[in-house]
TORFITOR-127990 format. One line per field, with one value per atom (N, C-alpha, C, CB): residue number from 1; residue in one letter; atom name; x, z, y. Coordinates in Angstrom, 2 decimals. Glycine has a CB too. Layout:
TORFITOR-127990
n <- [NUM, ...] $
res <- [A, ...] $
atom <- [CA, ...] $
X <- [X, ...] $
Z <- [Z, ...] $
Y <- [Y, ...] $
//
This chain:
TORFITOR-127990
n <- [1, 1, 1, 1, 2, 2, 2, 2, 3, 3, 3, 3, 4, 4, 4, 4, 5, 5, 5, 5, 6, 6, 6, 6, 7, 7, 7, 7, 8, 8, 8, 8, 9, 9, 9, 9, 10, 10, 10, 10, 11, 11, 11, 11, 12, 12, 12, 12, 13, 13, 13, 13, 14, 14, 14, 14, 15, 15, 15, 15, 16, 16, 16, 16, 17, 17, 17, 17, 18, 18, 18, 18, 19, 19, 19, 19, 20, 20, 20, 20, 21, 21, 21, 21, 22, 22, 22, 22, 23, 23, 23, 23, 24, 24, 24, 24, 25, 25, 25, 25, 26, 26, 26, 26, 27, 27, 27, 27, 28, 28, 28, 28, 29, 29, 29, 29, 30, 30, 30, 30, 31, 31, 31, 31, 32, 32, 32, 32, 33, 33, 33, 33, 34, 34, 34, 34, 35, 35, 35, 35, 36, 36, 36, 36, 37, 37, 37, 37, 38, 38, 38, 38, 39, 39, 39, 39, 40, 40, 40, 40, 41, 41, 41, 41, 42, 42, 42, 42, 43, 43, 43, 43, 44, 44, 44, 44, 45, 45, 45, 45, 46, 46, 46, 46, 47, 47, 47, 47, 48, 48, 48, 48, 49, 49, 49, 49, 50, 50, 50, 50, 51, 51, 51, 51, 52, 52, 52, 52, 53, 53, 53, 53, 54, 54, 54, 54, 55, 55, 55, 55, 56, 56, 56, 56, 57, 57, 57, 57, 58, 58, 58, 58, 59, 59, 59, 59, 60, 60, 60, 60, 61, 61, 61, 61, 62, 62, 62, 62, 63, 63, 63, 63, 64, 64, 64, 64, 65, 65, 65, 65, 66, 66, 66, 66, 67, 67, 67, 67, 68, 68, 68, 68, 69, 69, 69, 69, 70, 70, 70, 70, 71, 71, 71, 71, 72, 72, 72, 72, 73, 73, 73, 73, 74, 74, 74, 74, 75, 75, 75, 75, 76, 76, 76, 76, 77, 77, 77, 77, 78, 78, 78, 78, 79, 79, 79, 79, 80, 80, 80, 80, 81, 81, 81, 81, 82, 82, 82, 82, 83, 83, 83, 83, 84, 84, 84, 84, 85, 85, 85, 85, 86, 86, 86, 86, 87, 87, 87, 87, 88, 88, 88, 88, 89, 89, 89, 89, 90, 90, 90, 90, 91, 91, 91, 91, 92, 92, 92, 92, 93, 93, 93, 93, 94, 94, 94, 94, 95, 95, 95, 95, 96, 96, 96, 96, 97, 97, 97, 97, 98, 98, 98, 98, 99, 99, 99, 99, 100, 100, 100, 100, 101, 101, 101, 101, 102, 102, 102, 102, 103, 103, 103, 103, 104, 104, 104, 104, 105, 105, 105, 105, 106, 106, 106, 106, 107, 107, 107, 107, 108, 108, 108, 108, 109, 109, 109, 109] $
res <- [A, A, A, A, A, A, A, A, M, M, M, M, E, E, E, E, A, A, A, A, F, F, F, F, V, V, V, V, D, D, D, D, L, L, L, L, K, K, K, K, E, E, E, E, H, H, H, H, A, A, A, A, V, V, V, V, P, P, P, P, A, A, A, A, S, S, S, S, P, P, P, P, E, E, E, E, I, I, I, I, A, A, A, A, K, K, K, K, R, R, R, R, L, L, L, L, I, I, I, I, H, H, H, H, A, A, A, A, D, D, D, D, P, P, P, P, L, L, L, L, V, V, V, V, R, R, R, R, R, R, R, R, L, L, L, L, T, T, T, T, V, V, V, V, E, E, E, E, C, C, C, C, I, I, I, I, Q, Q, Q, Q, L, L, L, L, M, M, M, M, G, G, G, G, V, V, V, V, H, H, H, H, G, G, G, G, I, I, I, I, K, K, K, K, L, L, L, L, L, L, L, L, P, P, P, P, R, R, R, R, V, V, V, V, K, K, K, K, G, G, G, G, L, L, L, L, L, L, L, L, D, D, D, D, T, T, T, T, E, E, E, E, E, E, E, E, D, D, D, D, P, P, P, P, D, D, D, D, V, V, V, V, I, I, I, I, H, H, H, H, A, A, A, A, I, I, I, I, K, K, K, K, R, R, R, R, A, A, A, A, L, L, L, L, E, E, E, E, G, G, G, G, K, K, K, K, S, S, S, S, G, G, G, G, L, L, L, L, A, A, A, A, A, A, A, A, D, D, D, D, V, V, V, V, L, L, L, L, S, S, S, S, K, K, K, K, P, P, P, P, R, R, R, R, R, R, R, R, A, A, A, A, S, S, S, S, I, I, I, I, G, G, G, G, A, A, A, A, R, R, R, R, R, R, R, R, A, A, A, A, S, S, S, S, L, L, L, L, K, K, K, K, S, S, S, S, Q, Q, Q, Q, R, R, R, R, R, R, R, R, G, G, G, G, G, G, G, G, V, V, V, V, D, D, D, D, S, S, S, S] $
atom <- [N, CA, C, CB, N, CA, C, CB, N, CA, C, CB, N, CA, C, CB, N, CA, C, CB, N, CA, C, CB, N, CA, C, CB, N, CA, C, CB, N, CA, C, CB, N, CA, C, CB, N, CA, C, CB, N, CA, C, CB, N, CA, C, CB, N, CA, C, CB, N, CA, C, CB, N, CA, C, CB, N, CA, C, CB, N, CA, C, CB, N, CA, C, CB, N, CA, C, CB, N, CA, C, CB, N, CA, C, CB, N, CA, C, CB, N, CA, C, CB, N, CA, C, CB, N, CA, C, CB, N, CA, C, CB, N, CA, C, CB, N, CA, C, CB, N, CA, C, CB, N, CA, C, CB, N, CA, C, CB, N, CA, C, CB, N, CA, C, CB, N, CA, C, CB, N, CA, C, CB, N, CA, C, CB, N, CA, C, CB, N, CA, C, CB, N, CA, C, CB, N, CA, C, CB, N, CA, C, CB, N, CA, C, CB, N, CA, C, CB, N, CA, C, CB, N, CA, C, CB, N, CA, C, CB, N, CA, C, CB, N, CA, C, CB, N, CA, C, CB, N, CA, C, CB, N, CA, C, CB, N, CA, C, CB, N, CA, C, CB, N, CA, C, CB, N, CA, C, CB, N, CA, C, CB, N, CA, C, CB, N, CA, C, CB, N, CA, C, CB, N, CA, C, CB, N, CA, C, CB, N, CA, C, CB, N, CA, C, CB, N, CA, C, CB, N, CA, C, CB, N, CA, C, CB, N, CA, C, CB, N, CA, C, CB, N, CA, C, CB, N, CA, C, CB, N, CA, C, CB, N, CA, C, CB, N, CA, C, CB, N, CA, C, CB, N, CA, C, CB, N, CA, C, CB, N, CA, C, CB, N, CA, C, CB, N, CA, C, CB, N, CA, C, CB, N, CA, C, CB, N, CA, C, CB, N, CA, C, CB, N, CA, C, CB, N, CA, C, CB, N, CA, C, CB, N, CA, C, CB, N, CA, C, CB, N, CA, C, CB, N, CA, C, CB, N, CA, C, CB, N, CA, C, CB, N, CA, C, CB, N, CA, C, CB, N, CA, C, CB, N, CA, C, CB, N, CA, C, CB, N, CA, C, CB, N, CA, C, CB, N, CA, C, CB, N, CA, C, CB, N, CA, C, CB, N, CA, C, CB, N, CA, C, CB, N, CA, C, CB, N, CA, C, CB, N, CA, C, CB, N, CA, C, CB] $
X <- [19.80, 20.16, 20.64, 21.23, 21.43, 21.93, 20.78, 22.95, 19.80, 18.65, 17.89, 17.72, 17.71, 17.01, 17.76, 16.83, 19.08, 19.88, 19.59, 21.37, 19.49, 19.19, 17.80, 19.31, 16.86, 15.51, 15.55, 14.54, 16.27, 16.38, 17.12, 17.07, 18.12, 18.92, 18.16, 20.17, 17.18, 16.37, 17.28, 15.42, 17.13, 17.90, 19.40, 17.44, 19.81, 21.23, 21.88, 21.43, 21.06, 21.57, 21.95, 20.54, 21.52, 21.76, 23.25, 21.18, 24.16, 25.58, 26.10, 26.41, 25.44, 25.85, 25.26, 25.44, 24.46, 23.78, 24.72, 23.02, 25.89, 26.79, 27.22, 28.02, 27.45, 27.83, 26.66, 28.34, 25.48, 24.28, 24.07, 23.03, 24.22, 24.02, 24.99, 24.19, 26.21, 27.18, 26.67, 28.53, 25.90, 25.40, 24.33, 24.84, 23.77, 22.78, 23.39, 22.13, 24.71, 25.36, 26.21, 26.23, 25.98, 26.71, 26.42, 26.33, 27.38, 27.22, 26.17, 28.55, 25.99, 25.06, 23.65, 25.52, 22.67, 21.31, 20.69, 20.44, 21.11, 20.59, 21.00, 21.10, 22.24, 22.72, 21.93, 24.25, 21.70, 20.92, 19.50, 20.88, 18.87, 17.49, 17.45, 16.92, 18.37, 18.40, 18.69, 19.45, 19.50, 19.79, 18.53, 20.90, 17.79, 16.53, 15.58, 15.87, 15.47, 14.59, 15.06, 14.53, 16.37, 16.93, 16.54, 18.46, 16.68, 16.32, 14.84, 16.66, 14.02, 12.59, 12.32, 11.83, 13.00, 12.78, 13.29, 13.44, 14.18, 14.68, 13.61, 15.93, 12.51, 11.40, 11.82, 10.88, 11.35, 11.63, 13.12, 10.90, 13.89, 15.33, 16.06, 15.90, 15.41, 15.99, 15.48, 15.72, 14.65, 13.98, 14.95, 12.97, 16.08, 17.03, 17.69, 18.11, 17.62, 18.20, 17.20, 18.68, 15.95, 14.94, 15.22, 13.61, 15.77, 16.09, 17.08, 16.66, 18.01, 18.96, 18.26, 20.13, 17.36, 16.58, 15.77, 15.65, 15.12, 14.32, 15.21, 13.57, 16.41, 17.34, 17.72, 18.58, 17.65, 17.97, 17.01, 17.92, 15.79, 14.81, 15.28, 13.47, 16.20, 16.71, 17.47, 17.60, 18.16, 19.04, 18.85, 20.45, 18.10, 17.98, 17.31, 17.18, 17.90, 17.39, 16.78, 18.48, 17.17, 16.70, 15.26, 17.65, 14.34, 12.93, 12.69, 12.09, 13.47, 13.30, 13.71, 14.11, 14.78, 15.23, 14.21, 16.64, 13.71, 12.70, 11.46, 12.32, 11.04, 9.87, 10.12, 9.51, 11.30, 11.65, 11.67, 13.03, 12.19, 12.22, 10.80, 12.97, 9.95, 8.56, 7.85, 7.79, 8.08, 7.48, 7.99, 7.80, 9.29, 9.87, 9.31, 11.41, 9.18, 8.68, 7.21, 8.91, 6.43, 5.00, 4.79, 4.26, 5.59, 5.44, 5.74, 6.34, 6.50, 6.89, 6.31, 8.41, 5.33, 4.86, 4.43, 3.71, 3.76, 3.32, 4.49, 2.42, 5.42, 6.57, 7.56, 7.25, 7.67, 8.71, 8.34, 9.08, 7.09, 6.65, 7.51, 5.18, 7.78, 8.59, 10.04, 8.52, 10.60, 12.00, 12.21, 12.42, 11.32, 11.49, 11.19, 10.61, 10.50, 10.19, 11.30, 8.88, 12.26, 13.36, 14.34, 14.09, 14.93, 15.93, 17.14, 16.37, 17.78, 18.94, 20.06, 18.56, 21.24, 22.38, 22.18, 23.70, 23.16, 23.08, 22.60, 24.46, 21.68, 21.07, 22.08, 19.88, 21.79, 22.62, 22.58, 22.15, 21.47, 21.36, 22.36, 19.95, 22.53, 23.49, 24.91, 23.35, 25.19, 26.52, 26.77, 26.65, 25.74, 25.89, 26.15, 24.65, 25.45, 25.66, 27.08, 24.63, 27.59, 28.94, 29.96, 29.21, 29.73, 30.63, 30.59, 30.27, 29.40, 29.27, 30.10, 27.79, 30.02, 30.75, 32.25, 30.37, 32.69, 34.11, 34.60, 34.39, 33.76, 34.14, 34.30, 33.11, 33.53, 33.61, 34.70, 32.25, 35.49, 36.56, 36.11, 37.15, 35.00, 34.52, 33.72, 35.65, 33.37, 32.59, 31.15, 33.15, 30.27, 28.84, 28.23, 28.12, 27.26, 26.58, 25.24, 26.39] $
Z <- [-1.32, -0.45, -1.26, 0.54, -2.30, -3.13, -3.83, -4.17, -4.30, -4.96, -3.99, -5.54, -2.76, -1.76, -1.48, -0.47, -1.53, -1.31, -2.39, -1.29, -3.65, -4.73, -4.57, -6.08, -4.10, -3.87, -2.77, -3.48, -1.71, -0.59, -0.98, 0.58, -1.85, -2.25, -3.15, -2.94, -3.89, -4.82, -5.76, -4.04, -5.78, -6.72, -6.47, -6.65, -5.27, -4.95, -5.61, -3.44, -6.16, -6.88, -8.32, -6.87, -8.80, -10.19, -10.55, -10.45, -9.69, -10.05, -10.31, -8.96, -9.76, -9.98, -11.26, -8.79, -11.97, -13.18, -14.21, -13.81, -14.48, -15.46, -15.04, -15.66, -13.77, -13.29, -13.38, -11.84, -13.09, -13.21, -14.67, -12.67, -15.57, -17.00, -17.52, -17.81, -17.01, -17.44, -17.16, -16.75, -16.09, -15.72, -16.68, -14.30, -17.50, -18.49, -19.57, -19.14, -19.74, -20.75, -20.11, -21.67, -18.83, -18.12, -18.75, -16.62, -18.70, -19.30, -18.57, -19.29, -17.28, -16.49, -16.59, -15.00, -17.06, -17.19, -15.85, -17.84, -14.75, -13.44, -13.12, -12.35, -13.43, -13.18, -14.05, -13.47, -15.31, -16.19, -15.66, -17.63, -15.21, -14.71, -13.46, -14.40, -12.53, -11.30, -11.59, -10.34, -12.60, -12.98, -13.50, -14.05, -14.34, -14.86, -13.70, -15.89, -12.77, -11.62, -10.75, -10.78, -10.62, -9.85, -10.48, -9.75, -11.80, -12.51, -12.33, -14.02, -12.39, -12.19, -10.78, -12.42, -9.78, -8.41, -8.13, -7.47, -8.97, -8.80, -9.15, -9.66, -9.76, -10.08, -11.08, -8.83, -10.86, -11.81, -11.93, -11.38, -10.94, -10.97, -11.89, -9.56, -12.24, -13.16, -14.58, -12.68, -14.81, -16.11, -17.26, -16.04, -16.99, -18.07, -18.59, -17.59, -17.81, -18.24, -19.03, -17.04, -19.09, -19.79, -21.27, -19.65, -22.01, -23.41, -23.53, -24.11, -22.60, -22.62, -22.26, -21.63, -21.30, -20.93, -22.13, -19.71, -22.80, -23.98, -25.07, -24.51, -25.22, -26.22, -26.02, -26.23, -24.79, -24.51, -25.23, -23.01, -25.48, -26.15, -27.54, -26.26, -28.14, -29.48, -29.52, -29.98, -28.43, -28.46, -27.29, -28.48, -26.29, -25.10, -25.43, -24.00, -24.92, -25.16, -23.92, -25.70, -22.75, -21.50, -21.21, -20.33, -21.05, -20.83, -19.53, -20.83, -18.49, -17.24, -17.39, -16.12, -18.13, -18.37, -19.24, -19.04, -20.26, -21.14, -20.33, -22.31, -19.46, -18.63, -17.73, -17.78, -17.13, -16.26, -17.06, -15.60, -18.28, -19.13, -19.42, -20.46, -19.81, -20.12, -18.91, -20.64, -17.74, -16.51, -16.24, -15.31, -16.41, -16.14, -17.10, -16.26, -18.37, -19.36, -19.16, -20.77, -18.80, -18.56, -17.30, -18.44, -16.29, -15.02, -15.12, -14.00, -16.10, -16.24, -17.50, -16.24, -18.11, -19.42, -19.47, -19.86, -18.44, -18.46, -18.46, -17.29, -17.54, -17.42, -18.55, -16.09, -19.02, -19.97, -21.42, -19.80, -21.71, -23.10, -23.87, -23.15, -23.29, -23.96, -24.11, -23.20, -23.05, -23.06, -24.10, -21.67, -24.14, -25.03, -26.48, -24.59, -26.74, -28.12, -28.78, -28.17, -28.00, -28.56, -29.29, -27.45, -30.41, -31.10, -30.20, -32.43, -30.35, -29.51, -30.34, -28.37, -29.73, -30.39, -30.45, -29.66, -30.92, -31.01, -29.68, -31.40, -29.77, -28.56, -27.75, -28.91, -26.46, -25.57, -26.02, -24.10, -26.60, -27.11, -28.23, -27.61, -29.10, -30.19, -29.64, -31.20, -28.62, -27.98, -27.35, -26.92, -26.69, -26.03, -27.06, -25.21, -28.19, -29.25, -29.79, -30.39, -29.92, -30.40, -29.41, -30.63, -28.11, -27.09, -27.07, -25.71, -27.25, -27.32, -28.47, -27.49, -29.61, -30.79, -30.55, -31.99, -29.88, -29.59, -28.65, -28.97, -27.67, -26.75, -27.46, -25.64, -28.53, -29.30, -30.37, -29.96, -30.33, -31.31, -32.61, -31.61, -32.53, -33.72, -34.67, -34.45, -34.26, -35.12, -34.68, -35.11, -35.53, -35.22, -35.70, -35.86, -34.92, -35.35, -35.97, -34.18] $
Y <- [-10.25, -9.15, -7.95, -9.58, -8.21, -7.10, -6.39, -7.62, -7.19, -6.57, -5.69, -7.65, -6.13, -5.34, -4.04, -6.14, -4.10, -2.89, -1.85, -3.23, -2.29, -1.35, -0.74, -2.03, -1.54, -1.03, 0.02, -2.18, -0.26, 0.68, 1.95, 0.02, 1.82, 2.98, 3.94, 2.51, 3.44, 4.23, 5.04, 5.18, 6.36, 7.18, 7.13, 8.61, 6.73, 6.64, 5.42, 6.58, 4.51, 3.35, 3.70, 2.23, 4.85, 5.25, 5.26, 6.63, 5.73, 5.69, 4.27, 6.33, 3.27, 1.88, 1.31, 1.02, 2.08, 1.59, 0.99, 2.71, 1.57, 0.94, -0.47, 1.81, -0.67, -2.00, -2.96, -1.92, -2.45, -3.28, -3.68, -2.53, -2.72, -2.98, -4.04, -1.69, -4.07, -5.08, -6.49, -4.86, -6.63, -7.96, -8.46, -7.92, -7.57, -7.99, -8.88, -6.77, -8.83, -9.68, -10.77, -8.82, -11.02, -12.07, -13.43, -12.08, -14.33, -15.66, -16.51, -16.39, -16.28, -17.08, -16.50, -17.14, -17.29, -16.78, -16.37, -17.82, -17.02, -16.63, -15.20, -17.59, -14.84, -13.47, -12.49, -13.35, -12.84, -11.95, -11.76, -12.51, -12.86, -12.77, -11.90, -14.17, -12.12, -11.33, -9.85, -11.88, -9.59, -8.21, -7.52, -8.16, -8.22, -7.65, -7.38, -8.62, -8.32, -8.13, -6.96, -9.41, -6.81, -5.70, -4.36, -5.82, -4.28, -3.06, -2.76, -3.18, -3.79, -3.60, -3.06, -4.93, -3.61, -3.19, -1.78, -4.16, -1.28, 0.09, 1.11, 0.32, 0.65, 1.56, 2.62, 2.22, 3.84, 4.92, 5.20, 6.20, 4.80, 5.05, 4.06, 4.96, 2.98, 2.01, 2.16, 0.62, 3.15, 3.29, 3.55, 4.41, 4.19, 4.46, 3.18, 5.43, 2.11, 0.84, 0.00, 0.06, 0.43, -0.37, -0.61, 0.29, 0.36, 0.05, -1.12, 1.28, -1.20, -2.32, -3.63, -2.05, -3.56, -4.74, -5.21, -4.45, -4.27, -4.61, -5.21, -3.36, -4.69, -5.19, -6.64, -4.35, -7.11, -8.52, -9.47, -8.78, -9.01, -9.88, -10.30, -9.16, -9.53, -9.85, -11.17, -8.74, -11.51, -12.68, -13.65, -12.23, -13.26, -14.11, -15.44, -13.38, -16.51, -17.85, -18.48, -18.74, -18.02, -18.63, -18.17, -18.26, -19.12, -18.76, -17.98, -20.00, -18.25, -17.52, -16.06, -18.18, -15.82, -14.45, -13.72, -14.43, -14.39, -13.78, -13.41, -14.75, -14.30, -14.03, -12.82, -15.27, -12.74, -11.61, -10.30, -11.84, -10.35, -9.16, -8.68, -9.44, -9.61, -9.23, -8.66, -10.44, -9.24, -8.70, -7.29, -9.62, -7.09, -5.77, -4.73, -5.82, -5.09, -4.13, -3.84, -4.67, -4.84, -4.63, -3.81, -5.97, -4.04, -3.34, -1.86, -3.96, -1.46, -0.05, 0.56, 0.08, -0.09, 0.34, 1.80, -0.53, 2.28, 3.67, 4.64, 3.95, 4.44, 5.32, 5.11, 5.12, 3.88, 3.53, 3.78, 2.11, 4.03, 4.16, 5.16, 4.58, 6.31, 7.33, 6.89, 8.64, 6.32, 5.89, 4.80, 5.38, 3.82, 2.68, 3.01, 1.55, 4.10, 4.45, 5.28, 5.22, 5.76, 6.55, 5.64, 7.33, 6.13, 5.32, 5.11, 5.99, 3.97, 3.68, 3.08, 2.72, 3.05, 2.44, 0.94, 2.78, 0.23, -1.23, -1.81, -1.84, -2.73, -3.27, -4.07, -4.14, -4.16, -4.95, -6.41, -4.82, -6.83, -8.19, -8.44, -8.46, -7.47, -7.60, -7.65, -6.43, -6.84, -6.88, -8.23, -5.77, -8.77, -10.07, -11.17, -10.40, -11.11, -12.10, -12.00, -11.89, -10.78, -10.58, -11.16, -9.08, -10.92, -11.46, -12.98, -10.91, -13.56, -15.02, -15.56, -15.43, -14.89, -15.31, -15.24, -14.44, -14.18, -14.03, -15.13, -12.65, -15.51, -16.58, -17.90, -16.72, -18.11, -19.36, -19.29, -19.67, -18.26, -18.13, -17.49, -19.47, -16.74, -16.02, -16.87, -15.44, -18.07, -18.94, -18.93, -20.36, -18.47, -18.48, -19.77, -17.28, -20.27, -21.50, -21.18, -22.46] $
//
């Protein structure tokens, strides 16, 4: 239902983008997958979040989330080509890996 709300809101969902982006690093893979799907359903209004979605590929381990990311990136390839080719800060995937490490007490395996 929440995903449908973002689709219906279209450009009015953009102010919620920071909250949506936070869910990309959620501990639960189901939440991450649904977030990626939500961004995809936002269409052109979710395009600014695509670099963060792409960044998840750096560290994502869950096959369902990876599949959702690939679908989202392929579905927006025409519109997203310019956005995704721009240099960006540290990827959301790197941030997520750092947070995982902190949760484990700073010990990486």
